[in-house]
C-alpha positions as CSV (number, residue, x, y, z in Angstrom):
1,S,0.0,0.0,0.0
2,E,1.1,3.6,-0.5
3,G,2.5,6.1,2.0
4,R,4.4,3.9,4.4
5,G,7.0,6.6,5.0
6,G,10.3,7.3,3.4
7,S,11.3,9.6,0.5
8,S,11.1,9.4,-3.2
9,G,9.0,6.3,-3.6
10,A,10.8,4.1,-0.9
11,K,8.3,2.0,1.0
12,F,9.7,0.8,4.3
13,P,8.1,-2.5,5.4
14,I,5.8,-2.2,8.4
15,S,4.6,-5.5,9.8
16,L,0.8,-5.7,9.4
17,G,-0.2,-7.7,12.4
18,I,-3.8,-6.6,13.0
19,L,-6.0,-8.7,10.7
20,V,-9.6,-8.1,9.6
21,G,-12.0,-9.8,12.1
22,A,-9.7,-9.3,15.1
23,F,-11.1,-7.9,18.4
24,I,-8.9,-5.1,19.7
25,N,-9.0,-3.1,22.9
26,C,-10.2,0.5,22.7
27,A,-7.8,3.1,24.2
28,D,-10.1,6.1,24.6
29,N,-13.2,6.9,26.7
30,T,-15.9,6.2,24.2
31,G,-17.3,3.3,26.4
32,A,-16.4,0.6,23.9
33,P,-13.9,-1.8,25.5
34,N,-13.7,-4.2,22.5
35,L,-13.8,-3.4,18.8
36,C,-14.0,-5.7,15.8
37,I,-12.2,-4.7,12.6
38,V,-14.4,-4.8,9.5
39,S,-12.2,-3.3,6.8
40,G,-9.5,-0.7,6.2
41,E,-8.6,2.2,3.9
42,G,-6.1,1.1,1.2
43,M,-6.0,-2.5,2.1
44,E,-5.1,-4.4,-1.0
45,G,-3.2,-7.5,-2.1
46,P,-3.7,-11.0,-3.5
47,A,-7.1,-12.6,-3.1
48,S,-5.7,-15.4,-1.0
49,R,-4.2,-13.0,1.6
50,R,-6.3,-11.7,4.5
51,P,-6.4,-7.9,4.7
52,A,-4.4,-6.5,7.6
53,A,-3.6,-3.2,9.2
54,G,-0.5,-1.9,11.0
55,G,0.3,0.9,13.4
56,G,-1.1,4.2,12.3
57,D,-3.5,2.8,9.7
58,V,-7.2,3.9,9.7
59,V,-9.7,1.1,9.8
60,V,-13.5,0.7,9.9
61,A,-14.6,-1.1,13.1
62,T,-17.7,-1.9,15.0
63,V,-18.2,-2.1,18.7
64,G,-17.9,-5.8,19.7
65,K,-18.9,-5.3,23.4
66,A,-20.2,-2.1,24.9
67,N,-20.8,-0.9,28.4
68,Q,-24.4,-0.4,29.4
69,S,-24.1,3.3,29.3
70,S,-22.7,3.3,25.7
71,E,-25.2,2.2,23.0
72,E,-23.0,3.3,20.1
73,R,-22.7,0.3,17.7
74,D,-22.4,2.2,14.4
75,T,-19.5,1.6,12.1
76,Q,-16.8,4.1,12.8
77,Q,-13.2,4.9,11.7
78,W,-10.5,4.1,14.1
79,G,-6.7,4.7,14.2
80,T,-4.7,1.6,15.2
81,G,-1.6,1.3,17.4
82,Q,0.4,-1.9,17.0
83,Q,2.4,-3.7,19.7
84,E,5.1,-4.7,17.2
85,S,7.9,-2.2,17.2
86,H,8.7,-0.1,14.1
87,R,12.0,1.7,13.6
88,R,12.1,5.2,12.1
89,K,15.0,6.5,9.9
90,D,16.3,8.5,12.8
91,G,16.7,5.4,15.0
92,V,13.6,5.8,17.2
93,F,11.5,2.7,17.8
94,L,7.8,3.2,18.0
95,Y,5.4,0.7,19.6
96,C,2.4,0.5,21.9
97,E,2.0,-1.6,25.0
98,D,-0.9,-3.4,23.4
99,N,-2.7,-3.5,20.1
100,T,-5.1,-0.6,20.6
101,M,-7.5,1.6,18.6
102,V,-8.7,5.2,19.1
103,L,-11.8,6.8,17.5
104,V,-10.8,9.1,14.6
105,M,-14.2,10.0,12.9
106,K,-17.8,8.9,13.6
107,A,-19.8,7.5,10.7
108,K,-22.5,9.7,9.2
């Protein structure tokens, strides 16, 4: 997929460890502890390969389990944070403590 960082067309590999259909923890206070990934923006590849997302990708997810106070079950766009570490060109390693997602934009 496009835009994985780098300059002049170089695409640095980012491990895509968050598959479609996975249940991920929610890292914000929307009241949705678990989210199920439905699809993602720019996910492409061979037909035999399951679509996957990496750290920083925007995915479409639904609320798998919700608190009683939260009744939001609409499909929404979420940003992902991956537990697998990723090295930047300046030598900094980026990673999250757990595979998490944060609400980016509500569905209309």
